[in-house]
C-alpha positions in Angstrom: 108.8 136.7 125.0 110.8 138.5 127.6 113.9 138.8 125.4 114.0 140.9 122.3 116.2 139.5 119.5 118.5 142.2 118.2 121.9 142.2 116.7 122.5 138.6 117.7 120.0 137.3 115.3 121.1 134.4 113.3 119.6 134.8 109.9 118.9 132.4 107.1 121.5 131.9 104.6 119.2 131.5 101.5 116.1 132.8 99.8 112.7 132.3 101.7 110.8 132.0 98.4 111.0 132.3 94.8 111.6 136.0 94.0 111.9 137.0 97.7 114.6 139.1 99.0 117.4 137.2 100.7 117.7 137.4 104.5 121.4 138.1 105.0 123.6 136.2 107.4 124.5 138.4 110.5 127.4 137.8 112.7 126.5 136.1 116.0 128.4 135.6 119.3 130.3 132.3 118.7 130.1 129.2 120.7 127.8 130.0 123.5 124.7 128.1 124.5 124.6 126.1 121.2 124.4 129.0 119.0 127.0 127.9 116.5 125.4 124.5 116.2 122.0 126.0 115.7 123.5 128.3 112.8 125.1 125.1 111.3 121.8 123.1 111.4 119.8 126.0 109.9 122.4 126.6 107.2 122.4 122.9 106.2 118.7 122.8 105.8 118.6 126.3 103.9 121.1 124.9 101.5 119.4 121.7 100.7 116.0 120.5 99.4 113.3 122.0 101.7 111.2 118.8 101.9 109.4 117.8 105.1 111.8 115.1 105.7 114.6 117.5 105.6 112.8 119.9 107.9 112.1 116.9 110.3 115.9 116.3 110.5 116.3 119.9 111.4 113.8 119.8 114.1 115.6 116.8 115.7 118.9 118.5 115.4 117.6 121.6 117.2 115.9 119.4 119.8 119.1 117.8 120.6 120.6 121.3 121.3 118.0 122.4 123.7 119.9 121.3 126.9 122.6 123.8 126.0 120.3 126.8 125.0 119.7 129.8 127.0 116.7 132.0 126.5 118.1 134.1 123.6 119.3 131.1 121.6 115.9 129.2 122.3 114.2 132.4 120.8 116.5 132.3 117.9 115.6 128.6 117.3 111.8 129.4 117.6 112.2 132.2 115.1 114.2 130.0 112.5 112.0 126.9 112.8 108.8 128.6 112.5 109.8 130.6 109.5 111.6 127.8 107.7 108.8 125.4 108.0 106.7 127.3 105.5 108.9 125.8 102.7 108.2 122.2 104.0 104.5 122.8 104.2 104.3 124.6 100.9 106.2 121.7 99.2 103.3 119.3 99.7 100.3 121.8 99.9 98.9 120.5 96.5 98.9 116.8 97.6 95.7 115.0 99.0 95.4 115.0 102.8 96.4 111.4 103.2 99.8 112.1 101.4 100.4 115.2 103.3 99.7 113.5 106.5 102.1 110.8 105.8 104.9 113.3 105.1 104.1 116.1 107.6 102.8 114.2 110.8 106.3 113.0 112.0 108.2 115.9 110.5 106.5 119.3 110.8 103.6 118.6 113.1 105.5 117.7 116.3 107.0 121.2 116.2 103.7 122.9 115.2 101.5 121.3 117.7 103.8 121.7 120.6 104.5 124.9 122.7 107.0 127.3 121.4 110.8 126.4 121.7 112.0 127.5 125.0 115.2 126.8 127.1 114.9 123.9 129.3 115.0 124.1 133.1 118.2 123.0 134.7 116.7 119.7 135.8 115.4 119.2 132.2 111.8 119.3 133.2 109.3 119.6 130.2 105.7 120.9 130.2 103.0 118.1 130.0 101.8 119.7 126.7 105.2 119.4 125.2 105.4 115.7 126.2 101.9 115.1 124.9 102.7 116.3 121.4 106.3 114.9 121.1 107.0 112.2 118.7 107.8 109.0 120.2 110.5 106.6 119.1 109.3 104.4 116.2 106.0 106.3 116.0 104.6 106.5 112.4 102.2 109.1 111.1 99.1 107.0 111.6 99.9 106.3 115.1 100.9 109.8 116.0 97.6 111.2 114.6 95.6 108.6 116.5 97.3 109.3 119.7 96.9 113.1 119.4 93.2 112.7 118.5 92.5 110.7 121.7 94.8 112.9 123.8 96.2 116.5 123.4 93.7 117.4 120.5 90.8 115.1 121.4 88.4 118.0 121.4 89.4 118.9 117.8 89.5 115.5 115.9 88.0 112.6 117.9 84.7 113.4 116.3 85.8 112.8 112.6 86.7 109.5 111.2 90.2 108.4 111.1 90.7 109.1 107.4 90.1 112.9 107.8 91.9 113.3 111.3 95.1 114.1 109.7 93.4 117.0 107.7 92.2 118.3 111.1 95.6 118.3 112.7 97.3 119.6 109.6 95.2 122.7 109.3 95.5 123.2 113.2 99.4 123.0 112.6 99.2 125.6 109.9 97.3 128.0 112.1 99.6 127.5 115.0 102.7 128.1 112.9 101.3 131.1 111.3 100.8 132.7 114.9 104.2 131.7 116.1 106.1 132.8 113.1 104.2 136.3 113.2 105.0 136.6 116.9 108.6 135.6 116.5 109.2 138.0 113.6 107.4 140.8 115.4 109.7 140.2 118.5 112.8 140.5 116.4 114.1 143.8 116.2 116.6 143.2 113.5 113.9 141.5 111.4 112.4 144.8 110.4 115.4 145.5 108.2 115.0 142.2 106.2 112.0 141.9 103.9 112.4 138.1 103.9 111.1 137.7 107.3 107.8 139.7 106.7 107.4 137.9 103.3 107.6 134.5 105.1 104.8 135.7 107.5 102.6 136.6 104.5 103.2 133.1 103.0 102.0 131.6 106.3 99.0 133.7 106.4 98.1 132.9 102.8 98.4 129.1 103.8 96.3 129.7 106.9 93.4 131.2 104.8 93.4 128.0 102.8 93.7 125.8 105.8 90.7 127.3 107.4 88.5 126.3 104.5 90.1 122.9 104.3 89.4 122.3 107.9 85.7 123.1 107.3 85.7 120.7 104.5 87.4 118.0 106.5 84.9 118.5 109.4 82.0 118.0 107.0 83.6 115.0 105.0 84.7 113.3 108.0 81.8 113.7 110.2 80.6 110.4 111.8 77.0 111.0 110.9 77.7 110.6 107.2 78.0 106.9 107.5 75.5 104.4 108.7 76.1 102.7 112.0 77.5 99.1 111.4 75.6 96.2 113.0 76.2 92.5 113.4 75.9 91.8 109.6 78.8 94.1 108.8 82.1 92.5 108.0 85.8 93.9 108.3 86.8 96.4 105.7 88.7 95.0 102.7 90.3 96.7 99.5 87.9 97.5 96.7 88.4 98.5 93.0 86.3 101.6 93.1 84.5 103.9 95.8 81.2 105.5 94.8 80.1 108.3 97.1 76.4 109.4 96.5 76.2 113.0 97.8 73.3 114.7 99.5 72.2 116.3 96.3 72.5 113.0 94.4 75.7 113.6 92.6 78.1 110.8 92.4 81.7 111.0 93.1 83.7 108.1 91.9 87.1 107.8 93.3 87.1 111.5 94.2 85.7 112.9 90.9 82.2 113.9 90.2 80.8 111.9 87.2 77.7 112.9 85.3 74.7 110.4 85.1 75.5 109.3 81.4 79.0 108.4 82.3 78.6 106.4 85.5 78.6 102.9 84.2 81.6 103.8 81.9 83.5 105.1 84.7 82.8 102.0 86.8 83.9 99.7 83.9 87.3 101.6 83.6 88.0 101.0 87.2 86.5 97.4 87.6 89.9 95.6 87.3 92.1 98.5 88.6 93.9 96.9 91.3 97.1 95.5 89.9 97.4 92.8 92.5 93.8 91.7 92.0 92.6 92.8 95.5 89.2 94.2 95.3 88.8 93.5 91.6 85.3 93.6 90.7 84.2 95.1 94.0 82.7 98.5 94.3 82.1 100.5 97.6 79.0 102.4 98.1 79.1 105.4 100.5 75.8 107.0 101.3 74.5 108.9 104.3 72.4 106.7 106.7 69.2 108.9 105.8 69.6 108.6 102.1 66.8 106.9 100.3 67.3 103.3 99.6 66.6 104.0 96.0 69.8 105.8 95.8 71.6 102.6 96.8 69.5 100.6 94.2 70.9 102.9 91.5 74.5 102.2 92.6 73.7 98.4 92.6 72.2 98.6 89.3 75.0 100.6 87.8 77.7 98.2 89.2 75.7 95.2 87.8 75.7 96.8 84.5 79.4 97.5 84.7 80.2 93.9 85.4 81.0 93.9 89.1 80.3 90.9 91.2 79.8 92.7 94.5 78.9 96.0 96.1 80.0 96.8 99.7 78.0 99.3 101.6 80.1 101.4 103.9 79.3 101.6 107.6 81.0 102.7 110.7 81.3 101.2 114.2 79.2 103.6 116.4 82.0 104.1 118.9 85.5 105.6 118.5 87.7 105.1 116.5 84.7 104.7 114.1 86.2 101.7 112.3 84.9 101.2 108.8 83.1 98.0 108.0 81.0 96.9 105.1 77.9 95.0 104.2 78.6 92.9 101.2 75.9 92.5 98.5 76.6 89.7 96.3 75.1 90.7 93.0 74.6 87.1 91.7 72.4 86.5 94.7 70.5 89.8 94.7 67.8 89.3 91.9 67.4 92.1 89.4 65.0 94.5 90.7 65.1 93.2 94.1 65.9 95.6 97.0 68.5 95.1 99.6 66.9 93.9 102.8 63.6 93.7 101.2 62.6 97.1 102.4 60.0 99.4 100.8 61.1 102.1 98.3 60.6 104.9 101.0 63.0 103.3 103.4 66.5 104.6 104.2 69.9 103.1 103.7 70.1 102.6 107.5 66.8 100.9 107.6 67.9 98.3 104.8 71.0 97.7 106.7 69.2 97.1 109.8 67.0 94.5 108.0 70.2 92.7 107.3 71.4 92.9 110.8 68.2 91.3 112.0 69.0 88.2 109.9 72.6 87.8 111.0 73.3 85.2 113.4 73.6 86.5 117.0 77.3 85.1 117.3 78.4 87.5 114.7 77.9 90.4 116.9 80.5 91.8 117.4 83.0 90.5 115.0 86.7 90.9 116.1 88.9 93.0 113.8 90.3 90.8 111.2 88.1 87.9 111.9 85.8 86.4 109.1 82.1 87.3 109.3 79.3 85.5 107.7 78.1 87.1 104.4 74.8 89.1 105.0 71.8 87.8 103.0 70.3 90.3 100.5 
């Protein structure tokens, strides 16, 4: 940054973390270029619950001040926002990624994924990358993530399935805020006397270490090649009572928890009637890699039958973006005991079994429009 923040730094009026030294409030020149309003907005956030939603309100308040800002005030805003954001991100760091995405995508990420805060040109011009990452009126978390993953961040997240795109953007957001907070504090002459600024940067760096590992896990879990390609016999996805993922090493992960061999049927029984509204009751989803042996699917079907399920739905994906999830429904009453899906041999793969179902599907069923009924595949 061309301007060095010195004695005019507007400091935080609260602790940046449990046990950290407070950052004192330093006097600032009053009134000019939105500085007073910036200080008031920062103080209001620092004095309240530091949730993602409260931080989103702060971001909007600061955005409304940008037409007034000169470069020094814009630099102060960059410093305050990038440092204060650590509280909002930490507040939800233990939640699963779908929940984090719901709370951060429209509050923290529009700041994190945009360029650093700068004063606007006299004519209000904004850089294309800022416009591309700005939250649009009425846009929800899912729509925001989908737009960025086909636009500004297409290289980073279009190759993973939608359920994991939020994790990719979220880990990128942490990395960007870590870099920006570090740069803003280093550029602040007065910050060297206040240990809270450096402590905030260290908190970001700790989050970034975790985020890098989480991104690698999300890249793996959301890789499109982990699902069979859906064909004409696949139907639109619908709610299920339980999800069984068969990992490459043969382990079963049932609703996110690894279950030992002896406990699989019991775990399925416990979840069979789980949906309170009855949606998906008695239906189990089976997620296997396309190259997995069909005998692994046989084992899921056998366990579901033993647990009293009526249907197993084999997960698949449309082979084009946005990799929409679809399912091959296996009605257990119609599939005889010991019979194999698609009638394929024991050395076949799951994808081969599904292709056998596709070959029997009426030609008119391909493709099935989203939300439309599809004929049940014959086992």
